[in-house]
N, C-alpha and C positions, 0 to 999 in steps of 0.2 A: 530459409526463413519463410514463416507463414505469411500468407497474403494479409496485408493490412491496408487501410485506407486512412490517409492523413486528412484530418479535418480541424482547421484552425477555428478556435472559439474564444478569441481574446476579448476581454471586456475592457474598454477604455479607462473607466474609472479605477478599476483594480490595477491596471498597469501603471498608472500615474502614481498610486500609492506605493506600489513596489519600487518604482524608480526613486521615489523620495526617501524611503525608509530602509530599503534592503541594503546591506553592506555590499561593497563592490570588491571583486577579486580579479586582479589582472593576470595573475599567474595561472598556469594550467591546474585544473582541479583533478586530483588523482585519488581522493578518498571517497569511497562509497560505503554508506552505512545502511544496512537493510533491516527493517523490522517486519518479521513475518506476521501473518495473521492468526486468528484462532483456528482451532480444529486441525492444525498441522504445525510441524516445528520447522526450525531453520534448515534441517538437513536437505529439504526439497529444493533449496536454492543452489545446490552444488553446481549444476550446469551453468547457471547465470554467473555464479562466482568464478568458475573456471574461464569462461568466455571473457569476462572483464579482466581477470588477472592476466590473461594472454595478451591483453591490450595495454598492460602496464598499470592498471588501477589496483589500489590497495583496498581490498573488499573485507568488510566485517559484517557478520550476521548477528544481530541482537537476539538473545533468547529471553524475551520478557517472561516474568513469572505468571502472568495472566491472573493475578490475584485482585488487582484493582487497576483502574486507569492510571492513578497516581504512581503505583508501583512500576507499571510498564513504561510510563514516561521517564521515571527516574532511571530505569534500566537503560533506556535509549540515550539519555543525556550522560550516563556513566561511560558508555562507549564513545560518544562524541567527544568527551573530554580527553580521551586517550588518543585522538587523532592529531596528527602533525599537519596543520593547515586546514583549509576549508573542505567541507564534505557536501556530497549530494546525499540527501536523506530520502530513502525509499521505503514505502509502506504498502503492504498487501492487505486487503480486506480490513479487518479490525485494526491492523497495523496503520491504516490511514488515519484512524482516530489518534493513534499515538503520535505519529509524526506531525499531525496538525498541531498538537499541543506542545510537543517537544522541539518543533522546527524553528522556533524563535531564538534558539541558541545563536550566539554571535558567529560561530564558525560554520553554521549551516548556510550554504550558498543558495540552495534551491531544493525543490521537493519533487519527487516522482511518485505518483500514485498508480499501483498496479492492481486493477480490479478491486478498487478500494473505496472506503467511505471517505468523503471530504466534508466533514461537518463545518457548519458555521458556529458562531458564538451562541452558547446557550442550548445547543442541540446535543442529543446523544444518539447512539446507534439505534436504539429502539424507535426513537422518533423518526429517524430517516427511513428505516426499514419498513415502518408502517405507512409511509406516504403512498406506496404503490403496491399492487398485489404481490404477495410474497413469491419469491422465486423457488423456495423450498418450504415444505411444510414439515420437514423431518427434524426440526430442532426440538430436543427434549431437555429436561432438567433433572438433575439429581436431587435427593431430599435435602441436601445441605447447600443448594443454590449454585451449582455449576452446570454448565450447558454443554451438550454434545449433539452431534448429528448422528441420527439413527444409522448404525452400520449397514442396514439393509438398503438404504437409499444413498448412502455416501458416495459410492462410485458414480452413479448417475447424476447426482446433484452437485457434487464437488469436483469431480475429476473425470468427466465422461470421455474425454479424449486422451486419457492416460491409460496405459495398459492395465487390464483388469486385475492382474495379480498385484501390481504396484498400488492401484487405488484401493484394493481390498486390504492391503497391509496398512495403508494410511488410515483406513476406517477403524482399525483395531489398534492404532498408536497415536490417535489424535490427542491433541492438547486441549484440555477442557478449561474454558475461561470462566471466571466468576460472573454471575449474572449482574453483579454490582458494576463490573467493568463496562457492561453494555448500557447501564443506567446513568453513568457519570457524564456530566455535561462539559462541553469544551468552554474554556474561558479566554483563550487567546489563539485564535485561528492564524497559524503561520502563513498560510497561503495569501493572506491579506498584505503581507510585507515581503513575500518571497516569490519569485518566478516559480511556476510549477507546470508539470506535465502529467498527463493521465493516459493510461492504457485501459480502453473499454473492451472487455471480453464480451463479444456479441452473443455467445452461446451460454453465458453464465446462468446457472440455476441457483446460485447462493445469493447473489445481489442482482436485482432487476437491472438489466442493461440501460433501460430508460431512466432509471434512478441515477446510474453512473453518468449518463449524458447530462442530465440536469445539474448535478453537483459540479461537474467539470466546466459546464458553461458558466455557472455562477461564480466559480473560483477563477475564471479567466485562464483556465488550463489550455495549453497546447495539447490537443488530444488526438490519439490515434485509435482506430478500431481494429481489433484482431479477432478473427474467428477462432475462439477458444472457450473452453470451460472456465471455471473459477480458478483453475490452476495453470495459468499461462507460463509461469516460471518453470513448469515441468514440460508442458506440451509445445510451447513456443518460446524457448529460452533465447533464441537468436533475436526475436522481436523485443523481448524484455530488455536484454543487454543492449540492444541497439538504441532503444529509447533512453536508457540511462546514460549511454555515451553521448547521445545527441544533447541531452541536458547539460552534461558536464562541459561539452564544447561550447555550447551557447553561453553558459555562465561565465566562461573565461574570457569572453570577447568584450 
């Protein structure tokens, strides 16, 4: 397991709201639903999937269409509706936007953010990314309004601690999100009514780590810091799976 530092950043007001509004689940939580981020697909989560499956969890990876935030939220809720019992809902990068909006579903016990955006009501991804110096300048747009990360900088900016051959393949198989997805605003932040955890990737060059720290503190997240690129699900799968398991165990108490 990669080295990581546990840093508790719980906000008292947020915790009171969660305790008052969040549903309670006494039985063990064994469903994990993962929403991958933009510029990579769900296949990269195989290592985390297998680690959790070996521990007895039922893991499903959502493959959102990346055509709009609404479409992506609908895709996540469609998978949540198929679960038998409560779920831990996990989001990476832009997937954090999705789980923040989708996570108010009744069968969502808690949220886990992995190197992800944690927006508040009325915010969109572009708002948040613009608050601090950009971690990458390689984002480009197609003529019809879809975004991609320049393959020339993808390995260094997205997956610097992943083997170069794998990172290069990811650069040439990336999922392009609609720019409109990044412009859509959150209307119902689930972290205000759900306990949540956050993994901050300290070597991230896609999201500024200081921005992740700010968002986690604001959301009352239980946060850990992992020395990782923007792809800890590939480079630090044990840390990622461990945080998800920690959340599932805590939510069942």
